C-alpha positions, 0 to 999 in steps of 0.5 A: 208459063215460064215459072211453072217450067222453072219449078219443074226444072227445080224439082228435076234438078233436086231429084238428080242431085239426090240420085247422084248422092246416092250413086256416089255412096254405092258399092260400085262407086266405093270400089272405083274410088278405091282403085282410081281415087274418083267416084264413078262417071254416072254419079258425077254426071248426075251431080253435075246435071242436077246442079245445072238443071237446078240453076236453070230452074232457079233462074227461070223461076226468079225471072220476071214475066 
């Protein structure tokens, strides 16, 4: 059961990373980067959350049952 949860977490994490990359390439993020030097908070949280969920999914998938 934990392997299927791990695979689901991997899929969700990869999707969050993809959404974060797309959000960091958006016009709003470009404007924020121009004025503040950093991308928007939304894109950063999507990337950080995606990396965390992908890592948790990888550990859950590789763990022995």
